[in-house]
N, C-alpha and C positions, 0 to 999 in steps of 0.2 A: 504494500500500500504506500502511496506517495502523498506528500502534503499538497493541499490545494493552494493554488496561487492567489495572492491578494490582488484584488481588482480595485485600484483607487478610483474614487469618484472624480468628477470634474473639479479639480482643485483650482483651476485657473479662474473660475467664476466666484471663488470664495473671497470674502472681504480682506482676509489676511492670510499669511502663509503658515499659521500655527497648525492647521489641519494637514498641510503638505509635509511639514516637519514630523508630525505625529505618524503619518503614513510611512515616511522614510524610516523612522525609528522602528516601527512595527515590522517593516520589510526586512530590516537588518536582523531583528530577533528571529524571524522566520527563516532567513538565510542561514543563520547559525544553527537553528534547530535541524535544518536539512543536512548539515554536515555531521550531526551526531547520530549514533546508533539508537534509534527509538523503537519502542515496542509498538505493537499494533494498537493497543489501547491508548497509548499516548498520542499516536498519529490521529486516531479517530477523535480524541478530545480536541486536539488542535484544529483539525479540519472542521469540526462542528462550530468552533468559535469563529473561524475565518468565514465559513458559509453564512453565519448570522450577520457578520459585518458586510460581506459582499451583497447580501440580500436587503440590507437596510435602505430605507428611503429617507433617512434623516439628513438634515442639512445644517450647516454652520455650527453653532455651539453644541447642539445635540450630537452631531456627527463627531465632533472633536472629543466629546466625553465618551462616546461609544468606542472610538479608536483607542483612547487611553485605557478604557476598561478592558477591552480585548487584549491589549498589550499586557496589562497587569495579570489577567487570567492566564495567558500563555506563559508568562514568566513564572507564575505559581505552579503551573503544570510541569514545566521543565525543572523547577526546583524540587518538587515532590518526586517526580519519576526518575530523573537521571542526575539529580543533585548538582546542577550547575546554576550559577546566578550571575547577574550583571555586576559590574563594578559599582560599589557603593550600596549594594542591596541591603546588606545587614546594617550599615550605618543608618540608612533611612528607616528601616524597620525598628531597630533597637532604640532610636531616639524617642520615638513615640512610646515604646514599652517602658523606657526608663522614666519618662515623665509620669506615666500612669501608675507604674508599679512601685517606683521608689519616691518620686518627687511629691506626689499628692499625699501619700501617707505621712511622709516626713514633715510636710507643711502642716498637716492637721495636728500631728503630735506636738510640733513646735508651738502652734497656735493655742492648743489646749493647755500646755504647760505654762505658757506665759500669760494666759487669759487675754490674749490679743489675737483674734483670728485674722487680723490684717497681716500677720506674719506667715499666713498660709502660703502666700505667693513666693516666699523664699525657698520653699521646697521644689518649685518648678524648675529653676535653673540647676539646682543640685541634681534632680532626676534627669534633666537633659544631659548634664555632663556625664553622669554614670552610664546612661544609655548610649551616648556617643562613644565612650571608651569601650564598652562591651561590643558595640557594632563595629568599630574600627578593628578591634582584635579579631573578631570573627571574619571580617573582610580580609585581613592579612593572612589568617589561617586558610581561607578559601583560595587566596591567590597562591600561597605556598603549595597547596595541594593541586593546583591547576584546575580548579573548579569554577573559575570566573571567565566570562567572555567580555570582550572589549566594547561594551556599550554602557554609557553612563545614563542612569535614569534619574 
């Protein structure tokens, strides 16, 4: 089974080139996926996402969001099935996790101990820093293992 080709919409008539850039980025992800040994189930999942995008009649902002959503879904499929990720993937993912998992609880505890919930916000940058450090270390580990492909998301 082979991957279905992406059929970009008429991006010349779009008000800006954000959609064209998103299509080019998605095309690069699909080109990288074609070079990797994929199972039949992975190929069928990716083909399903590409078919949904090709069949879409959305335009402008809705099309841009759909292209980005499709790209993110395909990146997730590749991460789960063959364990490859784009450059910066873990940094992006763990920054959010750090804020929610470490920063918010730390801010709440600090605010409760000082009886000043205004200090809640101090936990957010602390969680951001923790998440960024974890993400960078996971990105470096993935790069050392050769599990990254050269697309920055």
